[in-house]
C-alpha positions in Angstrom: -52.3 -36.8 326.0 -51.7 -39.9 323.4 -48.3 -39.8 321.3 -50.7 -39.0 318.3 -52.4 -36.0 319.5 -48.7 -34.7 321.0 -47.3 -35.0 317.6 -50.1 -33.5 315.7 -49.3 -30.1 314.3 -48.3 -28.4 311.2 -45.2 -26.9 310.5 -47.1 -23.3 309.9 -47.8 -23.4 313.6 -44.6 -24.6 314.6 -43.0 -21.6 312.9 -45.7 -19.4 314.2 -45.3 -20.7 318.2 -41.5 -20.0 317.7 -41.9 -16.8 316.2 -44.3 -15.4 318.9 -42.3 -16.9 321.7 -38.9 -15.8 320.8 -39.0 -13.0 318.5 -35.7 -11.5 319.2 -33.6 -14.7 318.7 -31.4 -14.9 315.7 -33.3 -17.4 313.3 -30.6 -17.8 310.6 -27.0 -16.4 310.2 -25.7 -16.0 306.6 -22.4 -14.6 305.4 -22.3 -12.0 308.0 -25.8 -11.1 308.2 -28.7 -12.0 310.8 -32.3 -12.7 310.6 -34.3 -12.9 313.9 -37.4 -15.1 314.3 -39.8 -11.8 314.3 -38.3 -10.9 311.0 -38.5 -14.4 309.5 -42.1 -14.7 310.2 -42.8 -11.6 308.7 -41.0 -12.6 305.4 -42.9 -16.1 305.1 -46.2 -14.2 305.3 -45.2 -11.6 302.5 -43.9 -14.5 300.3 -47.1 -16.3 300.9 -49.1 -13.7 300.3 -47.2 -12.8 297.0 -47.5 -16.5 295.8 -51.3 -16.1 296.3 -51.4 -13.3 294.3 -49.9 -15.0 291.4 -52.8 -17.7 291.5 -50.7 -20.3 293.8 -53.2 -21.7 296.0 -53.7 -24.5 298.6 -52.7 -28.2 297.3 -50.7 -26.3 294.4 -47.0 -27.7 294.2 -44.3 -25.2 294.1 -40.6 -26.7 293.1 -37.8 -25.2 295.4 -34.2 -25.3 293.7 -32.0 -23.6 295.7 -28.8 -23.6 297.4 -28.6 -23.0 301.4 -29.6 -19.4 302.1 -32.2 -17.4 303.8 -34.5 -17.4 300.7 -34.7 -21.3 301.3 -36.4 -20.8 304.7 -38.8 -18.2 303.6 -39.9 -19.9 300.4 -40.4 -23.1 302.0 -42.5 -22.0 304.8 -44.1 -19.6 302.6 -45.4 -22.2 300.2 -46.6 -24.2 303.4 -48.1 -21.2 305.0 -50.3 -20.9 301.8 -51.3 -25.0 302.2 -49.2 -25.7 298.9 -46.7 -28.5 298.6 -43.0 -28.0 298.5 -41.1 -29.9 295.9 -37.6 -30.3 296.9 -35.3 -30.3 294.0 -31.5 -30.9 294.0 -29.9 -27.6 292.5 -27.5 -30.0 290.7 -30.0 -31.6 288.8 -29.5 -32.1 285.3 -32.3 -31.1 282.8 -33.8 -34.8 282.4 -34.2 -35.1 286.3 -35.4 -31.3 286.6 -38.0 -32.5 283.7 -39.4 -35.4 285.8 -39.8 -33.5 289.0 -41.6 -30.7 287.1 -44.0 -33.1 285.3 -44.1 -35.8 287.9 -45.3 -33.4 290.6 -47.4 -30.9 288.3 -45.7 -28.2 289.6 -47.0 -24.8 289.1 -44.1 -22.8 290.2 -40.4 -22.8 290.4 -38.3 -21.0 292.6 -34.5 -21.1 291.7 -31.1 -19.5 292.1 -30.2 -17.2 288.9 -26.7 -19.8 288.0 -29.2 -22.4 287.5 -30.8 -20.5 284.9 -29.0 -22.4 281.8 -30.4 -25.7 283.3 -34.1 -24.5 283.6 -33.9 -23.1 280.0 -33.4 -26.5 278.7 -36.5 -28.0 280.5 -39.7 -27.4 278.3 -42.0 -27.9 280.9 -40.7 -24.9 283.1 -41.9 -22.7 280.2 -45.5 -23.4 281.3 -45.3 -22.7 285.0 -47.6 -20.2 286.4 -44.7 -18.5 288.1 -41.0 -18.4 287.8 -39.2 -16.9 290.5 -35.5 -16.1 290.6 -33.4 -15.5 293.7 -30.1 -13.4 293.4 -27.4 -13.2 295.8 -26.6 -10.5 295.7 -30.1 -8.7 294.5 -29.1 -6.7 290.8 -30.6 -4.5 288.7 -30.2 -6.6 285.7 -32.8 -7.1 283.1 -34.4 -10.7 283.9 -35.4 -13.1 281.1 -38.9 -12.9 280.1 -41.5 -14.5 282.7 -39.2 -14.5 285.5 -39.7 -12.4 288.8 -37.5 -11.6 291.3 -37.8 -13.2 294.8 -37.8 -9.7 296.3 -40.6 -8.6 294.2 -42.8 -11.4 294.7 -42.8 -10.4 298.6 -43.9 -6.8 298.0 -46.9 -7.9 295.7 -49.5 -8.0 298.3 -50.2 -7.4 301.7 -52.6 -9.9 303.1 -52.8 -13.4 302.9 -56.3 -15.1 303.1 -57.0 -17.4 305.7 -55.9 -20.9 305.0 -56.8 -24.1 306.6 -54.2 -26.4 307.1 -54.3 -30.1 308.4 -51.5 -31.9 309.9 -52.2 -34.9 307.7 -52.2 -32.6 304.5 -49.2 -33.1 302.1 -46.2 -30.8 302.9 -43.6 -32.0 301.0 -42.5 -34.0 298.0 -39.3 -35.6 298.7 -37.9 -37.3 295.7 -36.0 -40.8 296.5 -32.6 -41.3 295.0 -33.8 -43.6 292.5 -31.5 -46.8 293.4 -34.3 -48.9 292.6 -35.8 -47.6 289.5 -37.6 -44.1 288.6 -37.2 -41.3 291.5 -40.4 -41.3 293.2 -41.9 -38.5 295.3 -42.5 -39.5 298.7 -45.8 -37.7 300.3 -44.3 -36.2 303.6 -47.3 -34.8 305.7 -47.2 -31.6 308.1 -47.5 -34.4 311.0 -44.6 -36.7 309.7 -42.2 -33.5 309.2 -43.4 -31.9 312.7 -43.0 -35.3 314.5 -39.4 -35.9 313.2 -38.3 -32.5 314.2 -39.7 -32.9 317.5 -37.7 -36.7 317.6 -34.8 -35.1 316.2 -34.8 -32.3 319.0 -35.2 -35.2 321.6 -32.3 -37.1 320.7 -29.9 -34.5 320.1 -30.5 -33.2 323.6 -32.1 -29.7 322.7 -33.1 -27.2 325.1 -35.6 -24.6 324.1 -34.3 -22.4 326.9 -30.6 -22.7 325.9 -30.8 -23.0 322.1 -28.2 -24.5 319.8 -26.4 -22.7 316.9 -26.6 -25.3 314.1 -24.1 -25.6 311.6 -26.1 -26.1 308.5 -23.9 -27.2 305.5 -25.9 -30.2 304.8 -28.0 -29.2 302.0 -31.8 -28.2 302.9 -33.0 -29.8 299.5 -32.0 -33.1 301.0 -34.4 -34.6 303.6 -31.5 -34.7 306.4 -30.6 -31.0 306.0 -34.5 -30.2 305.9 -35.4 -31.9 309.2 -32.4 -32.2 311.1 -31.0 -28.8 310.6 -34.0 -26.1 309.2 -37.2 -27.9 310.8 -35.3 -28.9 314.2 -33.7 -25.4 314.5 -37.5 -23.8 314.0 -38.8 -26.4 316.8 -36.2 -25.5 319.4 -36.2 -21.7 318.7 -32.3 -22.4 317.4 -30.1 -20.6 315.2 -29.1 -22.0 311.7 -25.6 -21.0 310.7 -26.0 -21.4 307.2 -23.4 -22.1 304.1 -24.4 -22.7 300.7 -22.0 -25.3 300.3 -19.1 -27.6 302.4 -15.7 -25.6 301.6 -13.2 -26.5 304.6 -11.6 -23.3 304.9 -15.1 -21.4 305.0 -16.4 -24.1 307.4 -13.6 -23.6 309.8 -13.7 -19.8 309.5 -17.5 -19.9 310.2 -16.8 -22.2 313.1 -14.4 -19.6 314.5 -16.8 -16.5 314.2 -20.0 -18.1 315.1 -19.3 -20.8 317.5 -21.9 -23.7 316.5 -22.9 -26.3 319.0 -24.5 -28.7 316.7 -22.9 -30.0 313.5 -25.2 -32.5 311.5 -22.8 -34.0 308.8 -21.7 -37.0 307.1 -18.3 -38.8 307.3 -16.4 -37.2 304.4 -17.2 -33.6 306.2 -15.6 -35.1 309.6 -12.7 -36.9 307.4 -12.0 -33.3 306.2 -12.0 -31.6 309.4 -9.5 -34.4 310.8 -7.2 -33.9 308.1 -6.6 -30.0 308.6 -3.4 -29.6 310.7 -4.9 -26.4 312.1 -8.6 -27.2 312.8 -8.1 -26.8 316.7 -7.0 -23.2 316.2 -10.6 -22.4 314.7 -12.4 -23.2 318.3 -14.0 -26.2 316.9 -14.4 -27.2 320.6 -17.5 -25.2 320.6 -19.3 -28.3 319.0 -21.0 -30.4 321.9 -22.5 -32.8 319.3 -22.5 -34.1 315.9 -24.8 -36.2 314.1 -23.7 -38.6 311.3 -25.5 -40.4 308.7 -25.7 -41.4 304.8 -22.6 -43.8 305.2 -20.8 -45.8 307.7 -18.2 -43.6 310.1 -15.0 -45.4 310.8 -14.0 -45.4 314.4 -10.6 -43.8 313.9 -12.6 -41.0 312.3 -14.6 -40.6 315.6 -12.0 -40.6 317.7 -9.7 -38.4 315.9 -12.6 -35.5 315.4 -13.4 -35.8 319.0 -10.1 -35.4 320.1 -10.2 -32.1 318.1 -13.6 -30.9 319.3 -14.1 -32.5 322.6 -17.6 -33.1 321.6 -19.1 -36.5 320.4 -20.2 -38.0 317.1 -23.3 -40.1 317.1 -24.5 -42.1 314.1 -27.9 -42.4 313.0 -30.1 -43.7 310.1 -33.1 -42.4 308.2 -34.6 -42.8 305.0 -36.5 -40.3 302.5 -39.9 -42.3 303.5 -39.4 -41.5 307.0 -38.6 -37.9 307.1 -35.9 -39.2 307.4 -34.7 -40.3 311.2 -35.7 -43.4 312.6 -32.6 -44.6 314.4 -30.2 -43.1 316.5 -27.3 -43.8 319.0 -28.1 -42.9 322.5 -25.9 -40.4 323.7 -25.3 -42.1 327.3 -24.4 -45.3 325.2 -23.3 -45.4 321.6 -21.9 -48.4 319.5 -19.6 -48.1 316.8 -20.8 -49.5 313.5 -24.3 -49.5 314.9 -26.9 -47.1 313.7 -28.0 -47.1 317.1 -31.7 -47.9 318.7 -35.1 -46.8 317.2 -35.8 -43.1 318.0 -38.8 -42.2 320.7 -42.1 -42.8 319.1 -40.8 -45.3 316.5 -40.9 -49.2 316.3 -38.5 -51.2 314.6 -38.1 -54.9 313.7 -36.3 -57.3 311.2 -38.3 -59.6 309.1 -37.7 -62.6 307.1 -36.6 -61.8 303.3 -38.4 -65.1 302.4 -42.0 -64.1 303.7 -41.8 -60.3 304.9 -43.7 -61.1 307.9 -41.6 -63.2 310.2 -40.1 -61.5 313.0 -36.7 -62.4 313.8 -34.5 -62.8 316.7 -31.0 -61.1 317.6 -28.1 -61.2 315.1 -30.5 -62.8 312.7 -30.3 -60.9 309.1 -33.5 -59.6 307.5 -35.1 -56.5 306.1 -35.6 -53.7 308.5 -39.0 -52.4 308.7 -40.1 -49.7 310.8 -43.3 -47.5 312.1 -44.0 -44.3 313.4 -45.7 -40.7 313.0 -42.7 -39.7 310.7 -43.5 -42.5 308.0 -44.9 -41.3 304.8 -48.1 -41.4 303.6 -47.2 -42.6 300.3 -45.4 -42.2 296.9 -47.2 -39.6 294.6 -49.1 -41.2 292.0 -47.8 -44.1 292.5 -50.3 -46.7 294.7 -48.5 -49.7 293.6 -45.2 -48.9 294.7 -47.0 -47.5 297.8 -48.4 -50.7 298.5 -45.4 -52.7 298.2 -43.5 -50.4 300.6 -46.2 -49.8 303.3 -47.9 -52.8 304.8 -50.0 -52.3 307.9 -48.4 -49.3 308.9 -45.1 -50.7 308.5 -42.6 -49.0 306.0 -40.2 -51.8 304.4 -36.9 -50.2 304.1 -35.1 -52.2 301.5 -32.6 -52.4 303.9 -30.7 -55.7 305.2 -29.9 -55.5 308.9 -29.7 -57.4 312.1 -30.0 -56.3 316.0 -28.2 -57.2 318.9 -29.3 -58.5 322.4 -29.7 -54.7 323.2 -31.9 -53.6 320.6 -29.2 -51.9 318.6 -29.1 -52.1 314.8 -26.6 -52.7 312.2 -27.1 -52.4 308.2 -25.1 -54.6 306.5 -26.5 -54.3 302.9 -29.2 -53.3 300.5 -32.1 -55.7 299.4 -32.0 -54.6 295.9 -29.6 -51.9 294.2 -29.1 -51.3 290.6 
């Protein structure tokens, strides 16, 4: 079987396979409550059927503006089950940002959290959406604003979902970039892109389907890192997501004590916070076997301090929105501090000249990092010129200046163009 054939799947197929194989396993743990995979599969189908009854169909974009919670998983996979496209929205978006996401994507519906309504109400384009859905934690009986539906009620709208054909090449997610080089762009991530990166992440993290991990999911799911390395990787491996809506150190440590997670995807500031807590060891953080760190360089002293407390291992990696996101990771058997590691399985990378963008450079020569693999986006939504400038002959030009050493380990040193 070729690499392309191996990675050809859709996210609904991935979820269905896990639900059938491990229906009894816990899929999500959230504030003392648990949902097994059998239950999750039913909730996803009910939500998809409810969306369909509201007029949402294949190819329609649905914006998800939620904190980490079980509803996020049900909404995300329910939209995909219907053949729709998830538009990822940062819950902290200001009205102007939300306006851009909704209008640029042409979203037909919005799913949000009740406390975010004051922001949504300031966005004119939100008024014309075909469906507006509110998640309440916990659910209430209070009167809803005009035009809004409760999440639970949407799941009760219809019994059956019509047969929908979803292809690996179909767009699954519009993941908006941070906008460091101008207007935020919607990276079109296909089912194959996201399935492949979940598979790749499972491999590099040493996942074992027969001995599933418990993944501490405090990285936001609206971010491409959390979406892939927490949610999608967990579902690929039949693992449990130990979910928290935000990073609060005391809550994180108590959750670690109660649930004993084995994998902790995070960012350097999280590990710094754990290191600074004088009683961190008393919370049983030695259950954590592996941490993945991204988004910023991880100082060596932070690694040493955290590993002394946990007896686990922190590995640095690298990714970007346009690559679903993971492209590089430090091998577990040989890591190098300060390096983003080597290209992950099924991924090619090289350094090219900043002058012509074509000449491949040798070891220790700085240039632009370019990558190619099954996780690379199909392009930017509605922006063909930007797509052509970023994707060339299948290579993704990252905009990062880097070099590689003689052993193929890469080091990021700058951005090509920042505002």
